[in-house]
BAFI-3210 file (N, C-alpha, C; in Angstrom, 3 decimals, decimal comma, padded with zeros to 6 digits):
// residues 135
n [1|2|3|4|5|6|7|8|9|10|11|12|13|14|15|16|17|18|19|20|21|22|23|24|25|26|27|28|29|30|31|32|33|34|35|36|37|38|39|40|41|42|43|44|45|46|47|48|49|50|51|52|53|54|55|56|57|58|59|60|61|62|63|64|65|66|67|68|69|70|71|72|73|74|75|76|77|78|79|80|81|82|83|84|85|86|87|88|89|90|91|92|93|94|95|96|97|98|99|100|101|102|103|104|105|106|107|108|109|110|111|112|113|114|115|116|117|118|119|120|121|122|123|124|125|126|127|128|129|130|131|132|133|134|135]
n.u [-014,873|-015,748|-014,397|-015,729|-016,516|-017,070|-017,114|-017,012|-019,232|-020,807|-020,439|-020,276|-016,189|-016,369|-014,444|-012,204|-011,854|-010,827|-008,107|-005,396|-003,529|-000,103|001,977|-000,399|-001,200|000,520|000,989|-001,170|-002,232|-003,959|-005,417|-003,311|-003,232|-005,114|-004,236|-002,416|-003,377|-004,772|-001,773|-000,994|-002,838|-002,931|000,029|-000,223|-001,855|-000,363|002,138|000,635|-000,043|002,334|003,921|001,423|-000,035|-002,216|-000,947|-000,286|001,307|002,980|004,042|007,361|008,156|010,460|010,632|009,203|009,898|012,081|011,306|009,768|011,650|013,425|011,493|011,467|010,347|010,265|011,348|008,744|008,749|009,279|012,484|013,579|012,175|011,014|011,905|009,610|007,276|008,385|007,073|004,618|003,857|003,948|001,822|000,031|-000,419|-000,550|-003,411|-004,606|-004,317|-006,212|-008,793|-009,146|-009,812|-007,343|-005,740|-006,110|-006,918|-006,512|-004,848|-002,437|-001,654|-000,783|001,689|003,230|003,650|005,154|007,258|010,840|011,768|009,915|010,150|011,144|008,870|006,442|008,321|007,517|005,054|004,571|005,666|004,166|001,447|002,387|002,459|000,482|-001,897|-003,058|-002,087]
n.v [015,991|012,887|011,371|010,234|007,239|005,963|003,382|003,614|004,863|003,516|001,642|001,933|002,378|002,474|002,283|003,766|006,289|005,860|006,146|008,833|009,440|009,306|007,237|005,643|004,581|003,188|000,618|-000,639|-003,719|-004,776|-003,303|-004,138|-006,163|-006,915|-004,972|-007,148|-008,869|-006,633|-005,929|-007,838|-008,596|-007,445|-006,830|-008,888|-008,986|-006,870|-008,310|-010,083|-008,655|-007,905|-010,222|-011,088|-013,382|-015,328|-015,035|-015,337|-014,265|-013,415|-010,967|-010,043|-009,606|-008,300|-007,311|-005,252|-004,379|-002,759|-000,989|000,649|001,665|003,108|005,018|006,757|006,477|004,431|005,842|006,351|004,043|002,343|001,834|-000,905|-002,465|-005,095|-006,650|-008,238|-007,024|-003,635|-004,239|-005,398|-002,418|-001,272|-002,308|-001,581|001,175|001,350|000,000|002,022|003,901|003,985|002,653|004,914|006,446|007,829|006,384|004,696|001,710|001,962|003,063|002,966|000,179|001,890|002,728|000,791|-001,007|000,945|000,886|-000,662|-002,372|-004,588|-003,493|-000,748|000,262|-000,183|001,720|004,091|004,083|004,319|006,719|008,546|007,829|009,433|011,750|012,610|012,416|013,416|013,974]
n.w [012,601|011,460|008,091|006,030|003,746|000,705|-000,954|-004,368|-004,490|-002,807|-000,695|002,765|004,983|007,971|009,215|008,458|009,373|012,384|012,143|012,844|011,969|010,923|011,814|013,122|010,796|009,234|011,903|011,970|012,479|011,105|008,740|007,348|007,469|005,595|003,471|002,880|000,772|-001,179|-001,587|-002,735|-004,592|-006,345|-007,238|-008,856|-010,967|-012,772|-013,100|-014,529|-016,515|-017,794|-018,857|-020,362|-019,771|-017,037|-013,443|-010,505|-008,058|-004,823|-002,922|-001,559|001,881|001,705|-000,014|000,300|002,127|001,559|-000,602|001,583|003,036|000,923|000,350|002,076|004,369|006,704|008,983|010,452|012,353|014,844|015,993|016,095|014,418|012,526|009,471|008,499|009,678|008,600|006,013|006,504|007,098|004,742|003,092|004,643|004,614|001,396|000,723|002,941|001,212|-001,088|-000,031|000,654|-001,701|-002,846|-004,094|-007,415|-008,202|-010,709|-011,170|-009,942|-010,805|-012,849|-012,462|-011,463|-013,647|-015,400|-013,796|-013,526|-011,058|-008,868|-006,552|-006,847|-007,677|-006,155|-004,366|-005,135|-005,296|-002,650|-002,389|-003,356|-002,765|000,332|-000,721|-000,843|000,940|003,853|007,008]
ca.u [-016,213|-015,099|-013,513|-016,524|-015,852|-017,871|-016,563|-017,983|-019,996|-021,600|-020,274|-019,108|-015,881|-016,788|-013,300|-011,161|-011,867|-009,563|-006,918|-005,302|-001,834|000,650|002,343|-001,749|-001,370|001,792|001,262|-002,037|-001,709|-005,431|-005,232|-001,978|-003,471|-006,333|-003,026|-001,673|-004,719|-004,598|-000,677|-000,347|-003,547|-002,446|001,524|000,045|-002,311|000,728|003,440|000,294|000,266|003,872|003,458|000,286|-000,670|-002,270|000,086|-000,367|002,029|002,961|005,377|007,827|008,253|012,169|010,504|008,352|011,111|012,934|010,483|009,215|013,291|013,026|010,300|011,225|008,624|011,138|011,451|007,961|008,283|010,544|013,813|013,994|010,738|011,965|010,784|008,221|006,070|008,186|006,395|002,800|003,410|003,415|000,745|-001,327|-000,491|-001,110|-004,358|-004,643|-005,094|-007,324|-010,281|-009,181|-009,787|-006,758|-004,924|-007,375|-006,512|-006,190|-003,436|-001,242|-001,120|000,295|002,713|003,786|004,288|006,235|009,049|011,628|011,142|009,236|011,081|011,109|007,804|006,131|008,648|007,071|003,293|004,138|005,869|002,860|000,563|002,620|002,593|-001,695|-002,516|-003,236|-002,022]
ca.v [015,090|011,490|010,647|009,346|007,408|004,980|003,257|003,728|005,727|002,509|000,465|002,436|001,834|003,691|002,190|004,648|007,436|006,009|006,928|009,940|009,335|008,240|005,899|004,815|004,054|001,227|000,070|-001,730|-004,954|-005,464|-002,747|-004,473|-007,857|-006,396|-004,999|-007,661|-009,355|-006,046|-005,682|-009,285|-009,096|-005,645|-007,327|-010,470|-008,088|-006,440|-009,589|-010,841|-007,967|-007,956|-011,889|-011,708|-015,502|-014,752|-015,113|-015,369|-014,192|-013,198|-009,997|-010,552|-008,888|-007,922|-006,423|-004,196|-003,479|-002,198|-000,189|001,367|002,575|003,992|006,029|007,090|005,911|004,015|006,781|006,463|002,856|001,772|001,120|-002,101|-002,631|-005,975|-006,321|-008,494|-005,439|-002,731|-005,147|-005,083|-000,919|-000,778|-002,812|-001,576|002,286|001,337|-000,076|002,591|004,716|003,056|002,516|006,399|007,231|008,575|005,892|004,280|000,619|001,507|004,338|001,894|-000,285|002,597|003,511|-000,804|-001,306|001,827|000,580|-001,931|-003,451|-004,378|-002,207|000,789|000,615|000,071|003,056|005,374|004,110|004,607|007,922|009,537|008,422|010,464|013,088|013,109|011,674|014,863|013,256]
ca.w [011,968|011,314|007,319|005,457|002,635|-000,178|-002,409|-005,561|-003,657|-002,694|000,563|003,925|005,808|008,875|010,808|008,141|010,390|013,530|011,987|012,883|012,180|009,704|012,451|013,065|009,700|009,016|012,328|012,180|011,879|010,763|008,103|007,292|006,698|004,179|001,962|002,270|-000,083|-001,821|-002,859|-003,879|-006,563|-007,396|-008,322|-009,432|-012,094|-012,954|-013,432|-015,469|-017,845|-018,207|-019,047|-021,001|-018,949|-015,650|-012,993|-009,187|-006,665|-003,385|-002,689|-000,385|002,994|001,879|-001,339|000,266|003,468|000,863|-001,274|002,112|003,325|-000,022|000,312|003,055|005,704|007,429|009,979|011,062|012,730|016,011|015,408|015,831|013,208|011,522|007,394|007,689|010,323|007,792|004,951|007,219|007,376|003,320|002,807|005,028|003,854|000,542|001,329|003,131|000,602|-002,169|000,429|000,982|-003,015|-002,704|-005,136|-007,744|-009,385|-012,620|-011,084|-009,446|-011,550|-014,384|-012,163|-010,971|-015,078|-015,501|-013,538|-013,850|-010,162|-008,264|-004,873|-007,742|-007,775|-004,710|-003,388|-006,261|-005,311|-001,093|-002,154|-004,425|-001,530|000,902|-000,676|-000,938|002,366|004,542|007,973]
c.u [-015,085|-014,855|-015,048|-015,931|-016,953|-017,351|-017,279|-019,289|-021,601|-021,690|-019,541|-018,218|-015,601|-015,236|-012,169|-010,788|-011,006|-008,503|-006,402|-003,788|-001,219|000,859|000,934|-001,726|-001,023|002,039|000,064|-002,232|-003,708|-005,735|-003,987|-002,201|-004,534|-005,137|-002,499|-002,764|-004,374|-003,689|-000,898|-001,646|-003,319|-001,027|001,153|-000,744|-001,579|001,877|002,301|000,132|001,374|003,649|002,981|-000,080|-000,985|-001,251|-000,734|000,210|002,090|004,156|005,906|007,879|009,889|011,825|009,868|008,964|011,552|012,041|010,148|010,282|013,176|011,993|010,199|010,478|008,862|011,093|010,708|007,720|009,889|011,826|014,411|012,582|011,615|011,163|010,114|007,179|006,456|007,342|004,832|002,860|003,005|002,450|-000,395|-001,015|-001,339|-002,917|-005,317|-005,754|-005,817|-008,352|-010,597|-009,949|-008,308|-005,522|-005,884|-006,554|-005,744|-004,394|-002,068|-001,021|-000,393|001,815|003,580|004,076|004,963|007,484|009,705|011,689|010,540|009,482|011,072|009,455|006,731|006,966|007,491|005,267|003,880|004,763|004,374|001,380|000,998|002,748|001,299|-002,344|-002,452|-003,009|-000,551]
c.v [014,122|011,598|009,513|008,352|006,025|004,440|002,442|003,936|004,729|001,624|001,679|001,646|002,937|003,213|003,332|006,126|007,229|006,436|007,970|010,846|008,891|007,506|005,159|003,696|002,734|001,261|-000,558|-002,726|-005,916|-004,919|-003,705|-005,792|-007,608|-006,255|-005,860|-008,741|-007,988|-005,883|-007,058|-009,361|-007,920|-006,095|-008,341|-009,604|-007,602|-007,566|-010,244|-009,686|-007,872|-009,009|-011,734|-013,025|-014,397|-015,658|-014,639|-015,952|-013,587|-012,416|-010,083|-009,537|-007,837|-006,935|-004,967|-003,521|-002,448|-000,806|000,629|002,727|003,051|005,364|006,828|007,136|005,405|004,835|006,552|005,242|002,980|001,779|000,013|-003,536|-003,605|-005,561|-006,445|-007,443|-003,912|-002,997|-004,665|-003,396|-000,213|-000,944|-001,809|000,411|002,134|000,952|001,073|004,223|004,585|002,972|004,619|007,293|007,636|007,956|005,189|002,915|000,748|002,007|003,248|000,891|000,479|002,394|001,631|-000,821|-000,733|001,464|-000,583|-003,208|-003,551|-003,479|-001,036|001,165|000,500|001,676|003,940|005,526|004,444|006,094|009,323|009,500|009,536|011,936|014,225|013,277|013,058|014,097|013,661]
c.w [011,672|009,278|007,193|004,019|001,986|-000,819|-003,710|-005,206|-002,773|-000,865|001,828|004,714|006,888|009,984|009,966|009,260|011,546|012,745|012,171|012,611|010,697|010,630|012,550|012,181|009,362|010,570|012,916|011,718|011,089|009,193|007,043|006,302|004,839|003,373|001,679|000,649|-001,198|-002,679|-003,551|-004,833|-007,386|-008,168|-008,867|-010,728|-013,172|-014,194|-015,112|-017,033|-018,914|-018,577|-020,012|-021,117|-017,575|-014,881|-011,510|-008,327|-005,835|-003,334|-001,971|000,968|002,933|000,477|-000,764|000,990|002,717|-000,253|-000,024|002,812|001,811|-000,588|000,989|003,707|006,769|009,020|010,545|012,125|013,604|015,400|015,083|014,594|012,719|010,403|007,665|008,394|009,392|006,496|004,785|006,934|005,045|002,876|003,483|004,899|002,549|000,185|001,488|002,193|-000,911|-001,518|000,705|-000,405|-002,985|-003,476|-006,079|-008,076|-009,985|-011,770|-010,543|-010,492|-013,087|-013,358|-011,890|-012,703|-015,545|-015,161|-013,664|-012,310|-009,517|-006,681|-005,676|-007,264|-006,812|-003,918|-004,089|-005,906|-003,485|-001,316|-002,636|-003,474|-000,356|001,091|-000,730|-000,154|003,278|006,365|008,311]
res [m|p|i|k|f|y|l|n|g|e|k|e|f|p|f|i|s|k|y|k|s|l|t|d|i|l|t|d|h|e|l|a|a|l|g|d|a|y|v|n|f|v|y|s|l|t|l|s|k|k|t|g|k|p|i|g|r|k|v|s|s|s|t|l|a|t|a|l|k|k|a|d|l|r|r|f|l|a|s|r|t|d|r|h|r|q|a|d|a|a|e|a|l|i|v|f|a|w|l|l|g|t|t|s|l|e|e|t|l|r|i|m|e|r|e|e|t|a|e|d|a|f|s|i|l|l|q|t|i|l|k|r|i|n|l]
***
């Protein structure tokens, strides 16, 4: 039976059901594009809270690729996958978990705020997601 997901009980995202494996999620470029927006939003909110003023920033591919490696998710990608695609994989998984309801925006922000570096924060977030999803 396909997964049906309703964000806040209102809107269905039927595309969620097409993902059958972790590799499917990590290599989906459309999901990564949505994840890019979500991850940058979360990162900007975290910086805004930490500094006490509104900040809008993009997370670097290097930061996300490092977090992916620290979370031991690099092994699910092809050996010659570049840093940009590794960052895309992290973004795809993070937004997938949020869409599925595996992690909330609030929990994500708490994780991000606790850690000293963005690499560590995203790594812990990815590890948390990996423990919770059943793929």
